[in-house]
matplotlib code that plots the C-alpha trace (Angstrom):
import matplotlib.pyplot as plt

x = [0.0, 1.4, 2.5, 1.3, -1.8, 0.4, 2.4, -0.3, 0.6, -0.8, -3.8, -3.3, -4.7, -8.0, -7.6, -8.5, -11.2, -11.3, -14.4, -15.9, -14.6, -11.0, -11.2, -12.5, -9.8, -7.1, -6.5, -4.6, -6.5, -6.3, -3.7, -3.5, -0.9, -3.4, -6.4, -5.1, -3.8, -6.2, -7.5, -5.8, -7.8, -8.3, -5.8, -3.0, -0.3, -2.0, -1.1, -3.1, -3.6, -5.7, -9.4, -10.3, -14.0, -14.7, -17.5, -17.9, -16.2, -12.7, -10.0, -6.3, -5.4, -1.9, 1.0, 3.0, 0.2, -1.4, -3.9, -7.4, -9.4, -10.4, -7.8, -8.4, -6.9, -5.7, -8.2, -11.4, -11.9, -12.0, -10.0, -11.8, -9.5, -10.2, -9.4, -11.0, -11.7, -15.5, -15.0, -14.1, -17.8, -18.2, -16.0, -18.2, -21.3, -20.2, -19.0, -22.2, -24.5, -22.7, -22.6, -26.0, -29.1, -31.5, -33.9, -33.8, -30.0, -29.9, -32.2, -30.1, -27.0, -28.3, -28.4, -24.7, -21.5, -19.5, -17.3, -13.9, -12.6, -9.8, -6.1, -3.2, -1.8, 1.0, 0.4, 2.8, 4.9, 2.0, 0.6, -3.2, -5.9, -8.6, -12.0, -11.9, -15.2, -16.5, -15.9, -19.4, -18.0, -15.3, -16.4, -18.1, -16.5, -18.1, -19.3, -21.9, -21.9, -24.1, -23.8, -27.1, -26.9, -30.2, -32.1, -32.9, -30.8, -27.2, -25.6, -25.8, -26.8, -23.2, -22.4, -21.1, -22.8, -20.2, -20.8, -24.6, -24.2, -22.0, -24.3, -27.4, -25.7, -24.9, -27.4, -30.0, -32.7, -32.3, -32.5, -35.5, -37.5, -36.4, -34.9, -31.9, -29.1, -26.6, -23.0, -21.7, -22.0, -20.3, -21.9, -20.6, -22.8, -24.0, -24.0, -20.4, -18.7, -17.6, -17.2, -18.9, -18.3, -20.4, -19.0, -20.2, -20.3, -22.8, -24.8, -25.1, -27.1, -29.6, -33.2, -36.7, -37.3, -33.6, -33.0, -35.1, -33.3, -30.0, -31.1, -32.4, -29.0, -27.3, -29.6, -28.6, -32.2, -31.7, -33.1, -34.7, -36.6, -34.6, -34.3, -37.2, -35.1, -32.5, -35.1, -36.7, -33.3, -32.8, -36.4, -36.4, -33.7, -35.1, -38.6, -37.1, -35.1, -38.2, -40.1, -37.4, -37.2, -41.0, -40.7, -37.2, -36.6, -33.0, -30.8, -30.8, -28.8, -27.2, -25.2, -25.7, -25.7, -27.0, -24.5, -26.0, -23.9, -24.6, -22.5, -23.2, -21.7, -24.6, -27.1, -25.8, -26.3, -29.8, -31.0, -30.2, -29.1, -31.5, -30.4, -32.5, -31.8, -29.9, -27.7, -29.7, -30.0, -33.6, -34.1, -36.0, -38.6, -41.4, -41.1, -43.9, -45.8, -44.5, -46.5, -48.6, -47.1, -49.2, -49.4, -47.9, -51.4, -52.4, -49.3, -50.3, -54.0, -54.8, -58.5, -57.9, -57.4, -59.3, -61.5, -58.3, -56.9, -53.6, -54.1, -53.6, -55.3, -54.5, -57.3, -56.3, -56.8, -59.1, -61.4, -62.1, -65.7, -66.5, -69.3, -69.1, -68.6, -71.7, -71.3, -73.5, -75.1, -78.5, -77.3, -78.9, -76.5, -78.6, -77.5, -79.6, -78.1, -75.6, -77.0, -75.9, -73.8, -71.2, -68.5, -69.7, -70.1, -66.5, -65.3, -67.0, -65.2, -61.9, -61.4, -62.1, -60.4, -57.4, -56.1, -52.4, -52.6, -54.9, -54.3, -55.5, -55.8, -52.3, -50.8, -52.5, -51.2, -47.7, -47.9, -49.0, -46.1, -43.7, -44.7, -45.0, -41.3, -40.6, -42.5, -40.6, -37.4, -38.5, -39.7, -36.4, -34.5, -31.2, -30.6, -29.9, -26.2, -24.1, -26.8, -25.7, -27.4, -27.0, -27.9, -26.2, -26.3, -22.9, -21.2, -22.0, -19.7, -22.8, -25.1, -26.5, -28.2, -31.4, -31.8, -35.0, -37.4, -35.4, -36.6, -38.6, -38.8, -36.1, -38.3, -35.4, -33.9, -37.3, -38.5, -35.4, -35.8, -39.5, -38.8, -36.0, -38.2, -40.8, -38.3, -37.6, -41.3, -42.0, -39.3, -40.8, -44.1, -42.4, -41.4, -44.8, -44.5, -41.4, -43.5, -42.7]
y = [0.0, 3.4, 5.7, 8.8, 9.0, 8.7, 11.9, 14.5, 18.1, 19.8, 21.9, 25.6, 27.7, 29.4, 32.7, 35.6, 37.6, 41.3, 43.3, 45.6, 48.5, 47.1, 46.4, 49.9, 51.7, 49.1, 48.1, 45.0, 42.2, 42.4, 40.1, 38.7, 41.4, 44.1, 42.7, 41.4, 44.8, 45.9, 49.5, 51.8, 52.2, 55.4, 54.0, 53.5, 56.0, 59.0, 62.2, 65.1, 68.7, 71.7, 71.2, 74.0, 73.4, 74.3, 76.9, 77.3, 76.4, 76.9, 77.9, 78.9, 82.1, 82.6, 81.0, 80.4, 78.8, 75.4, 74.9, 74.7, 73.8, 70.5, 68.4, 66.3, 62.8, 61.2, 58.3, 60.3, 61.1, 64.3, 64.9, 67.0, 68.2, 67.7, 71.2, 71.2, 68.6, 69.0, 67.9, 64.5, 64.0, 63.9, 60.8, 59.2, 60.2, 58.6, 55.5, 55.1, 55.7, 53.2, 50.5, 51.0, 48.7, 51.6, 51.9, 55.7, 55.7, 52.9, 55.0, 58.1, 56.4, 57.0, 60.8, 60.9, 60.9, 57.6, 57.4, 55.8, 56.3, 58.6, 59.0, 61.4, 63.2, 65.7, 68.7, 71.7, 70.3, 70.0, 66.7, 66.7, 64.1, 64.0, 62.4, 60.6, 61.1, 60.6, 63.4, 64.1, 66.2, 63.7, 63.2, 66.5, 68.7, 72.0, 71.4, 73.8, 73.5, 75.1, 74.8, 75.2, 75.4, 74.1, 75.3, 78.6, 77.4, 76.6, 76.1, 72.9, 72.6, 72.7, 76.1, 79.0, 82.3, 83.8, 81.1, 81.5, 85.3, 84.8, 82.3, 84.4, 87.3, 85.3, 85.2, 86.5, 87.6, 84.6, 82.1, 83.9, 83.9, 80.6, 78.5, 78.0, 80.1, 80.0, 80.3, 80.1, 78.5, 78.4, 78.1, 77.6, 79.6, 77.4, 80.2, 81.3, 78.6, 81.3, 80.3, 82.6, 82.2, 83.6, 83.6, 84.2, 88.0, 87.6, 85.0, 87.4, 89.8, 87.2, 87.4, 87.4, 86.7, 87.2, 83.7, 82.2, 84.2, 82.9, 79.3, 80.1, 81.6, 78.4, 76.4, 78.6, 79.9, 83.6, 85.6, 82.6, 79.5, 76.8, 73.3, 71.1, 67.9, 69.4, 70.6, 67.1, 65.5, 67.5, 67.2, 63.5, 63.4, 66.4, 64.8, 61.6, 63.5, 65.5, 62.3, 60.9, 64.2, 64.0, 60.8, 60.2, 60.6, 59.2, 62.3, 66.1, 68.3, 71.7, 73.6, 70.7, 71.5, 70.3, 70.0, 70.3, 69.6, 69.2, 69.3, 72.4, 70.4, 67.9, 70.7, 72.1, 68.7, 68.4, 71.8, 70.9, 72.8, 75.7, 78.9, 81.8, 85.5, 84.7, 82.0, 79.3, 76.1, 74.8, 71.2, 70.8, 73.4, 72.7, 73.9, 75.3, 72.7, 72.3, 73.7, 71.2, 70.0, 70.3, 67.6, 67.9, 68.0, 70.9, 72.8, 72.8, 73.3, 75.9, 75.0, 71.4, 69.9, 68.4, 69.8, 70.7, 73.6, 73.6, 77.1, 77.7, 80.4, 81.3, 78.9, 76.0, 74.7, 76.5, 74.3, 75.3, 75.0, 74.1, 72.4, 68.7, 67.2, 65.3, 61.5, 61.0, 63.2, 62.9, 64.3, 67.6, 70.6, 71.9, 69.7, 69.3, 70.7, 68.3, 65.7, 65.9, 62.9, 62.0, 62.6, 66.2, 66.9, 65.7, 67.8, 70.9, 70.3, 69.8, 73.5, 74.3, 71.5, 70.9, 74.3, 74.8, 77.2, 75.1, 71.4, 70.4, 66.7, 66.4, 68.5, 66.4, 63.3, 64.7, 65.7, 62.1, 60.7, 63.1, 62.3, 58.6, 58.7, 60.6, 58.1, 55.2, 56.9, 57.5, 53.9, 52.4, 50.8, 51.9, 55.4, 56.2, 55.4, 58.5, 61.2, 64.6, 66.3, 65.1, 66.2, 65.0, 66.0, 67.0, 68.5, 66.6, 68.0, 69.3, 66.3, 64.4, 61.0, 60.8, 58.3, 57.1, 59.9, 62.4, 60.6, 63.4, 64.8, 67.4, 70.3, 72.7, 70.7, 69.7, 73.3, 74.2, 71.2, 71.9, 75.5, 74.6, 72.0, 74.7, 76.9, 74.1, 73.3, 77.0, 76.8, 73.6, 75.3, 77.8, 74.9, 73.4, 74.2, 72.0, 68.8, 66.5]
z = [0.0, -1.0, 1.7, -0.2, 2.0, 5.1, 4.3, 4.0, 4.4, 7.5, 6.6, 6.2, 9.1, 8.4, 6.7, 8.9, 7.2, 7.1, 7.7, 5.0, 7.1, 7.0, 3.3, 2.5, 4.5, 3.6, 7.2, 8.3, 10.0, 13.8, 15.4, 18.9, 19.7, 18.7, 20.5, 23.8, 25.2, 27.9, 28.0, 30.4, 33.6, 35.6, 38.2, 35.7, 35.0, 33.3, 31.7, 33.2, 32.1, 33.0, 32.1, 29.7, 29.7, 33.4, 33.7, 37.4, 40.7, 42.0, 39.5, 39.6, 41.3, 40.1, 38.2, 41.4, 43.4, 43.5, 40.7, 42.3, 39.2, 37.4, 35.6, 32.5, 32.1, 29.0, 29.5, 29.3, 33.0, 35.0, 38.3, 40.9, 43.7, 47.4, 48.6, 52.1, 54.7, 54.2, 50.5, 51.6, 52.3, 48.5, 48.4, 51.0, 49.1, 45.8, 47.6, 49.5, 46.5, 44.3, 47.0, 48.7, 48.4, 49.1, 46.2, 46.1, 45.9, 43.3, 41.1, 41.8, 40.2, 36.6, 37.3, 38.5, 36.4, 36.6, 39.7, 39.5, 43.1, 44.3, 43.7, 44.4, 41.3, 40.9, 38.8, 38.4, 41.3, 43.7, 44.9, 45.5, 46.1, 43.4, 42.8, 39.4, 37.5, 34.0, 31.5, 30.2, 27.2, 26.2, 22.5, 21.9, 19.2, 20.4, 24.0, 25.4, 29.2, 31.9, 35.6, 37.6, 41.4, 42.8, 45.8, 47.6, 50.5, 49.5, 53.0, 55.0, 58.7, 59.9, 58.2, 60.3, 60.5, 58.2, 55.6, 55.8, 55.3, 52.2, 50.7, 51.2, 49.4, 46.3, 43.4, 45.9, 43.4, 41.2, 44.0, 45.6, 42.3, 40.8, 43.6, 41.4, 40.0, 37.1, 38.2, 34.6, 31.2, 27.8, 24.4, 20.8, 18.4, 15.6, 13.0, 13.6, 15.7, 18.1, 21.8, 24.3, 28.1, 30.9, 34.4, 38.0, 37.5, 34.7, 36.7, 39.7, 37.5, 36.3, 37.6, 36.3, 32.6, 31.9, 33.4, 30.7, 28.1, 29.5, 29.1, 25.6, 24.7, 26.0, 23.7, 20.7, 20.6, 21.3, 18.4, 16.9, 18.1, 19.9, 18.5, 19.7, 19.5, 21.8, 24.3, 24.4, 24.9, 28.1, 29.2, 29.0, 31.7, 33.7, 33.8, 35.2, 37.8, 38.7, 39.3, 41.5, 43.5, 44.2, 46.1, 47.4, 51.1, 51.4, 50.9, 51.3, 48.9, 49.6, 47.0, 44.6, 40.9, 37.6, 34.7, 31.3, 28.2, 24.5, 21.3, 19.1, 16.2, 16.6, 16.8, 13.6, 11.9, 13.4, 12.1, 8.5, 5.4, 5.1, 6.8, 7.9, 8.3, 11.6, 9.9, 11.7, 9.8, 10.0, 9.1, 12.4, 11.3, 8.9, 5.4, 3.2, 1.2, -2.4, -5.2, -7.2, -10.5, -13.6, -16.2, -19.7, -21.2, -18.9, -19.8, -23.5, -23.0, -20.4, -20.6, -19.7, -16.3, -13.5, -10.8, -8.8, -10.8, -9.0, -7.7, -3.9, -1.8, 1.8, 2.9, 0.7, -2.9, -5.3, -7.3, -10.9, -12.1, -15.7, -17.7, -17.9, -21.4, -22.5, -22.4, -25.4, -28.2, -26.5, -23.2, -22.2, -21.9, -19.0, -16.1, -12.9, -9.6, -8.0, -5.8, -2.2, -1.2, 1.4, -1.2, -1.9, 1.8, 2.4, -0.5, 1.0, 4.4, 2.7, 2.1, 5.8, 7.8, 5.5, 4.6, 4.5, 7.4, 9.7, 8.9, 12.4, 11.9, 10.4, 13.2, 15.9, 14.2, 14.2, 17.8, 18.7, 16.8, 18.4, 22.0, 21.3, 20.3, 23.5, 25.7, 24.0, 25.0, 28.5, 29.0, 27.9, 30.7, 29.2, 27.9, 24.3, 23.6, 23.2, 23.5, 22.2, 25.2, 28.8, 32.3, 35.5, 39.2, 40.6, 43.7, 46.8, 49.5, 51.3, 50.8, 53.8, 54.0, 56.0, 58.8, 60.6, 61.3, 59.1, 55.9, 54.3, 50.8, 50.0, 49.1, 48.8, 46.0, 44.5, 44.1, 42.1, 39.8, 39.3, 38.3, 36.0, 34.3, 33.9, 32.1, 29.6, 29.2, 28.3, 25.7, 24.4, 23.8, 21.5, 19.2, 18.6, 14.9, 14.7, 15.2, 12.3]

ax = plt.figure().add_subplot(projection="3d")
ax.plot(x, y, z, "-o")
ax.set_aspect("equal")
plt.show()
């Protein structure tokens, strides 16, 4: 028996296939060396630098002093310095919330930035302990950020008389009227790409209707109507937070803030290709209905056509009347009056209920579709991946957990959230014509 069959060549290893993405961009297939390297964790050696997107809080006071502001890590996290002994309470707060079995605190986690613990870092020759948190603006090209300090009372029960007096003097009118204040924000203008920053000196002057105007400016809606999709993106989170505040009894917040962030580059994409007098691109706004096209036959014969003449009036289409062509030579040219029927009655109503100015049924249908999509988003157990607008609760150095008989609703925090939601709801009502 021949030994040819006994000396078979070993089979070739299966060829690693490349994805369509790799073929299109002429990329090499991934090897084991490329795929087995773990991602760097927040506790690994990191490169840190000054966080340029900070809009409120402590900042540097001089080139020869310790930097007091936020730092940015190379792995997509933010470092918040522990400057005072009281700020160590914030570490305990994050640790408790993310390890607790309390149902209120478990639900609170989705409103907080991701927490990665604490670590000492050295920056500009000074070593400092930092809280490591998620960078909410990491992948934003043009981040617009607003800091909202919530509550009329911004001092905790352990505050001294001097501390209480200082807090009462800050943002006095705004806190009294709205139960929140705006320490600062930055916004990229969608028409020019210019970055505008507003600090605490600006925030001290805000009160009354100017507060709503400031929020509208943050949303790139000053001088025009804001984008409905962006407002709903924020409201979907704010409504959920408002619902949680109305029933939670586990924690009390003092000097706690909301951080709102969205990408102006995404807003520019959302608003489309058609600019207005303000330079605003308006894909999210309804356009005028297109004019009706005429047939080739009607173009060459102005007397021909159908009952719908193609002419439009402010109240809808104009129907052209003409004598019907006899069906047979024996037909009488004097036609009897039209017989009333469901079809003619519906045709009479068409001009009133379906005009291009007051198409009520179509608008109601669009509103239902719009809010159905919103309810679907709110009912999802997991949020939309990579939303281009986000809201998180931050700053917990003055937060206290309730025990026993102290478990009551935090009305100080709740009032501020309710009023802030009311501002967004008023802006939403200005965009009802953007339902599509």
